[in-house]
C-alpha positions in Angstrom: 0.0 0.0 0.0 3.0 2.3 1.0 4.8 1.6 -2.4 1.7 2.4 -4.5 1.3 5.7 -2.5 5.0 6.6 -3.0 4.0 5.5 -7.3 1.1 7.9 -7.4 2.8 10.7 -5.6 6.0 10.6 -8.2 3.3 10.6 -10.8 1.4 14.0 -9.4 4.9 15.4 -9.4 5.5 14.7 -12.5 2.4 15.7 -14.1 2.9 19.2 -12.3 6.3 19.2 -13.2 5.2 19.2 -16.6 2.4 21.6 -16.6 4.4 23.9 -15.3 7.1 23.4 -17.8 4.8 23.7 -20.3 3.0 27.0 -19.3 6.5 28.9 -19.1 7.7 27.9 -22.3 7.0 30.1 -24.8 5.7 29.5 -28.1 8.2 29.5 -31.0 5.8 30.8 -33.9 5.0 34.0 -31.0 9.1 34.1 -30.5 9.0 37.7 -31.9 5.6 38.6 -30.8 5.9 39.3 -27.3 3.8 42.4 -25.5 0.3 42.6 -24.9 -1.4 45.6 -26.5 -5.5 45.6 -26.2 -5.7 41.8 -26.9 -2.7 41.6 -29.6 0.8 40.4 -29.2 3.2 43.1 -31.0 6.7 43.0 -32.7 8.8 45.4 -33.6 10.9 43.4 -35.3 11.2 44.6 -38.6 14.4 45.0 -41.3 15.9 47.1 -43.1 17.1 45.4 -46.1 20.5 45.2 -46.7 20.4 44.4 -50.3 17.8 47.3 -51.0 18.7 50.3 -49.0 16.3 52.6 -48.1 13.9 49.1 -47.9 12.1 48.1 -44.9 10.8 44.5 -44.2 8.4 43.5 -41.5 9.4 40.7 -39.0 10.4 37.5 -41.1 7.7 35.1 -39.2 4.6 37.1 -40.0 1.8 34.8 -41.2 -1.6 35.1 -42.5 -3.9 37.2 -40.5 -1.0 39.7 -38.5 -1.2 43.3 -39.3 0.9 45.3 -40.4 0.2 49.0 -38.3 2.1 51.8 -39.7 2.0 55.5 -39.2 4.3 58.4 -40.3 4.9 61.1 -37.7 6.6 63.8 -39.8 6.4 63.1 -43.7 7.6 66.2 -46.1 5.9 67.6 -48.5 7.5 66.0 -51.3 7.5 63.0 -49.8 5.5 59.8 -50.1 5.6 56.2 -48.0 4.9 53.2 -50.0 3.9 49.9 -48.9 3.9 47.7 -51.7 3.3 43.8 -52.0 5.2 41.2 -54.4 2.6 39.7 -56.3 5.2 36.6 -57.9 7.9 34.9 -55.9 11.0 36.7 -57.9 8.7 39.8 -57.3 9.3 41.1 -60.7 5.6 42.5 -60.6 4.1 44.5 -57.4 1.5 46.5 -56.3 0.8 49.8 -53.6 -1.2 48.4 -50.8 -1.3 51.9 -49.3 0.6 55.5 -49.4 0.7 58.2 -47.5 1.7 62.0 -48.3 2.2 64.8 -45.7 -1.6 65.0 -45.3 -2.5 61.1 -44.8 -4.0 58.2 -47.0 -3.7 58.8 -50.6 -6.4 57.8 -52.6 -8.1 56.8 -54.5 -8.6 53.4 -52.8 -10.7 53.7 -49.4 -8.5 53.0 -45.9 -11.1 51.2 -43.5 -8.7 50.6 -40.9 -5.3 51.7 -40.0 -3.9 48.4 -40.1 -3.0 46.0 -42.9 -3.8 42.2 -42.7 -1.3 40.0 -44.4 -1.8 37.7 -46.8 -1.4 34.5 -48.1 1.6 34.4 -50.8 2.3 37.8 -50.3 6.0 39.6 -49.5 5.8 43.5 -48.1 7.9 46.1 -48.5 8.0 49.5 -47.3 9.9 52.4 -48.1 10.1 56.7 -48.2 10.4 58.3 -52.0 11.2 62.0 -52.4 9.9 63.8 -55.9 10.9 67.2 -56.1 8.4 69.4 -56.9 8.7 73.1 -57.6 6.0 74.5 -55.3 4.0 73.5 -52.5 2.1 71.3 -54.8 1.6 67.3 -53.7 0.3 64.1 -55.1 -3.0 62.6 -53.4 -3.4 59.8 -56.0 -1.2 56.7 -56.6 -1.1 54.3 -59.7 -1.6 50.9 -57.5 -0.2 48.4 -60.5 3.9 49.4 -60.5 7.1 47.9 -60.6 8.8 47.1 -57.1 10.1 50.1 -56.1 8.7 52.3 -58.0 6.2 55.3 -57.0 3.8 55.8 -60.1 1.4 58.9 -58.5 -1.7 60.4 -60.6 -3.2 63.9 -60.4 -3.5 66.7 -62.2 -1.4 67.3 -65.3 -0.3 71.1 -63.9 1.4 68.5 -60.7 3.5 66.3 -63.4 4.6 69.5 -65.0 6.5 71.3 -61.7 7.1 67.5 -60.5 10.3 66.0 -60.9 9.5 61.9 -61.5 12.4 61.2 -63.4 14.9 62.7 -61.0 13.0 60.1 -58.0 13.1 57.4 -60.2 17.1 57.7 -61.0 17.4 58.2 -57.1 14.9 55.7 -55.3 13.8 55.1 -51.6 15.3 57.6 -49.5 17.9 56.5 -47.5 17.5 56.0 -43.8 19.4 57.7 -40.9 18.4 55.8 -38.0 16.2 52.9 -37.1 15.6 51.5 -33.8 12.6 50.0 -31.1 11.1 52.3 -29.2 8.7 51.6 -27.1 7.4 48.4 -29.1 7.6 49.6 -32.0 10.4 50.1 -34.5 10.9 53.7 -35.2 12.7 54.7 -39.0 14.2 58.1 -39.3 14.8 58.7 -43.2 17.9 61.1 -44.9 15.0 64.7 -45.4 14.2 63.7 -41.5 10.8 61.9 -42.4 10.1 59.9 -39.3 7.7 56.4 -39.3 6.4 53.9 -36.5 5.2 50.8 -37.5 4.8 47.1 -35.4 3.4 43.8 -36.5 0.8 42.6 -34.5 -1.2 39.0 -33.7 -4.3 38.3 -31.8 -3.1 36.9 -28.6 -4.0 33.3 -27.6 -7.2 33.4 -24.9 -4.2 32.2 -22.1 -2.6 35.7 -22.9 -5.8 37.6 -23.2 -7.3 36.0 -20.0 -3.7 36.4 -17.6 -3.0 40.0 -19.4 
């Protein structure tokens, strides 16, 4: 009887140890998504692309259903922030998902939320394009289908006369001056002084929401 009791006690202790270990072991799939924010795990693990200067990439482990939250804190009047997605494996074709100018979101497509939902089989890249412009005019529309890292605005013919798109294309994306994690967000400052803040967000598991 005593031997049976010892076996039962050992079994209970082992079970308790395994449960505690499972509770404290982080989910590898969420390894970059740690902080809690409004029912979401958040990640600031964005990267500057070493092969394409000026290009910012989302965290490597973003998956379908994750959200990209991008907030320009300051853009110059002749600068445009572009979020593009590659629509094929080698990124020979791309589409603009969202674009911003100094006044906010650009059209003509409606923006219903301040986040972008990650789609299956798609890679994303964020970059800033300066378009030297005489005067204070700014484009408010963009063309969705455009080659990778190419900004094709739309607007009045008068604006195209004063905007030097050829110089913009020759220069390419604006260079990154600094890129750092600040208060759970990835913050980028570009060469002209424009500042952009971003996060990736993932719905937190029920147990994480309950204990947050």
